C-alpha positions, 0 to 999 in steps of 0.5 A: 311652846306653840306648834312649829311649822317648817317648809321643804321649799328649800328641798325642792330639787331633792324631794319628790311626788310621783303619781302612780296609776293603772290597772297593775299599779297596786300590785306592782308597787307592793312587789317593789316597796318594803311595806304592805301596800295592800291598802284601801283609798284613804290609807297610806304606808311608810316604807323603803325602796331598796336595791337587790343587795337590800341597800336603801335607795329612798324612802316614801309615804305612799298615799292610796288616793284611788282604787288604782292610784297612789301618790308617792311622796319622798321628802329627800329622794330626788324625783329623777332617781326615784322615778328611775328606780321604780320604772327600771322594774316595769316590764309588761305592767299597765302602770303609769308614772307621772312626775308631779314634784313641781305641783306640790309643796310639803309643810312639816307641823310639830311641836306642842298643840300640833293637833289643834293647829292642824284642825285649823286647816279644815281637817274635821278630825285627826286621821287615825293611824295608817290613814290621811285626811284630805281638804281642798286637794291637800293631804294630812298624814303622820310624819317621821321627823320627831318622836312626838306627834307630827304631820306632813301637810302635802298641798298644791304648790299654788295654795302654799301661802294660804295654808301657811297663813292658816297655820300661823293664824291657828297660833303655830310658829314658822321656823326654818328647815335648819331649826327643824333639823335640830329637832329631828336629830335631837330625837335621833330620827334618821333621814333617807338618804342623808343618814341612811343611803345606798351603802346601808341596810335598813337595820343599820339605821333602826328602819326595820321596825318602822319601814319594813313588813316581815309578813307580806310577799316578796319585794326587791331586796327582801331576801337580804332583809330577811336573812339579816333579821334571822341573823339578828345582828348588824356590824354598824349602826347609827348613833346620836352624837353631841359635839363641841365647837364648829359643826364638822361637814357630813361624812367626816371620819370619826376616830378613837385614838388611831382607829377609824370607827365611823363617820358623820352623817347629818349635822346640825348647829346648836348653841352648845356646839352641834348634834349629829347622827353618825354611823359607827362600827359596833366591832371597833367602837367603844361607847364609853370613849369619846370621838375625835375628827382626826387620829390622835386628836382632842375629843370633839364628840360623845355618843348620847345614850339611848332613851 
């Protein structure tokens, strides 16, 4: 199968690209973000923006594009909401926040032969872990939408067609965002805020390993995150489900017998039925039993074992 390419044009109104600069930009960002941002130009980090209760508001890839300048890319957090979260804690800091969402588009690239495909974009080598590569104002960096090697190509919007043509010429096959969602769910990769949002803790979606530094200094929500790590247990967690019949709507309740045990989050149709990520109670949910969409109704879904 050739490399697969999708665009988040369909998510334009719910994605964000902010340029954050100024003498205090690096220090300020590091005090707000869950991941270590003491990085140099050419490096990037993936992490979360939390509220005071340690709940997840958004995730972002932060690319250090200059000594005191970063691009903050969030695939699904609206620019207005993300900017409001960041600016709410600007007091005396010399920091400028500029919304550049309309200037950019992101292409996701994954699948067999992905490395060879992206080199056709003019990238001389695939960037090492934690680094990004830049070509003609566009940036290539590791993504988080499958378990296999995958990349985001963040490019100026007016050059979208050029980059799409180059990828297709490299042998890549363009697919819809919906098809890419099936691949993401098959690999049980949570999306923020679709699967983990303002009512959820990072560890409930397994984001603590990928998106949080436990050795950096303080950041908003850090006390809650550290306390939870010390306790070592959450009471809910995301699970991958495979179901039959028509795909239910996100946030549909899930039952075992009379007991409500959780709810669906992201859902995608498949030829066999549907795939979904679901937030399930670790207290009341029995992994050996199936799930229904209404109390005492026929089973519609089962948890896919981790593996």
